[in-house]
N, C-alpha and C positions, 0 to 999 in steps of 0.2 A: 641882832642877827649879823652873821659874818658874811664875807663874800661868797663862800661855798653855799651858804643857805640861800643867798640871793640868786645864784646861778641855778640851783635846782628848783627854786620857786618860779623862776622865769620859764623853765622847761615845763613845769607842772601846768602852767596856764597856757594850754595849746591854743585856745581861742577866747577872746574877751566876751563877756556876757552879751553885749550889744551885737557882736558879729555872729554869735552862736544861735541865738533865737530864743523863743519863748520857753523852751524846755531846759534852759541852762540850769536853774536852781534844782529842778527835779533830778536831772542827770548828774549834777555835782553831788547831790546827796546819795544817789544810788552808787556812784563811784566811790564815795567815802565809805559806804557800808561794805562794798566789795573789798576795799583795801583793809578795813578792820578785820573782816572775815579771813582774808589771806594771811594777815599777821597772826591770827589765832591758829590757823592751820599750820603755819611754820612752827609755832610753839608746840603744837600737838605732835608734829613729826619729830621735833627735838626730844620730847619726852619719850616717844616710842623708841627712838634710837638709843637714848640713855638706858632704857629698860633692857634693850637687846645687849648692850655692852656690859651692863651689870650682870646679866644672866650668863653671858659668855665668860666673863672673868671669874665669876663664882664657880662655874663648871670646871674651869682650868684648875683653880685652887682645890676644889673637891676631888678632881681626878688625880692630881698629884698626891694629895693626902691619902687617898685610897691605895694608890700604887705604892706609896711608901709603907703603909700599914701591911699590905699584902706581900711585900717583898718583891714586887714586880720590877723594881728599878735595877737593871743589870748593868747599865753603863751611864756615864755622865751625859752622853748624848740624849738619853731618854729623859733627862731632867732639863738640860740646857735648851734643847730645841723647843719644847712647848713653852718654857719660860720666856725665851727670846720672842717667840711668836706672840705671847701674851703681852709683853712689854710693847712690842710694835703695835699691837691692837690698841693699847692704852694711848700711844702717841696719836694714832689715827682718830681715836675717840676725842682726845683733847682738841685736835685740829677741827673736827666736825663741830664740836660745841662752840669753838671760837668762830667758825664760819656762820653758824646759826645766829650767834650773838650779833655779828656784823650785819647779817641780812635783816634781822628784826630791827636793829638800830636804824638802818636805812628806811625800812617800812614805817617806823614810828615817826621819823623826821618828816616823811611825806604826809602822814596822817595829821601831824601837828600843823603842817603848812596848810593842809586842806581845811582844818578847823577854823582858820582865819576867815573863811568864807561862810561859816555856819553860825547859827545863833548861840549854840553852846559849844564848848571846847573841853569835853571831859578828859581826854588824854593829856592835853596841855595842863589842865588843872591837876591831874594826877601826878604828872612829873614835877609840877611846882610843889605839891605837897611832899613828894618823896625827896626833892632837893632840900626842903626845909627840914625834913626828918634826918637827912644825911648829915646836916650840920650838927644835929644832936647825937650823931653816931647810932641811930636806931635803925637805919635802912641799910640792908646788905643785899646787893643785887644777887638774884638767883644764879646768874651765870658766873658770878665770882666763885660761888661754892661749886657749881658744876665743873668749872675749870680745874678745881683742886682734886676732885674725885678720881679722874683717870691717873693722876700722879700718885695718889694714895694706893690705888690698886697696883700700879707699877712697882711701888715700894714693897708691897706685900709679896708680889711675885719674886722680886729680887731677894728679899729676906727669906722667903720660903725655899727658894733655890739654894741659897747658901746653907741654910739649915739642913736641907736634904743631902747636899754634897758633903757636908761635914759629917753627918751621921752615917751615910751610906758608904762613903769611900775613905 
């Protein structure tokens, strides 16, 4: 454990068991359950946000393809403006995934610290198993892939824009 872990562990223990009273273990378990549930909710919100951004990016690509097929693109602005907006949306998406990754990392550090007070430590064991798998190159964090997807969509938007501009103008 490093100094940063020691600092947040000190903050985590607001009251020692003997000062807290008879309900310490029960309340500690309930707070642990709440922290695990909150981490799960953050993951669910992240998945909903990813679904939203995939849908929006797909809609932009589809709309540009239909506009090109129907001959509705009369100026470069009608191509560049939505493509720029889509690329900026991809940047916002990437930043959001990064933020969720950092938020959940903090939550799981707290959960792992709380597990030191409990009889079982499933998240600590899970991370140990994943670290062992990582050394065998079999574990790839979901957020690593998630962070690539917005850039892939941004690349699609740029390539599609260039193709439309070359074909239409």
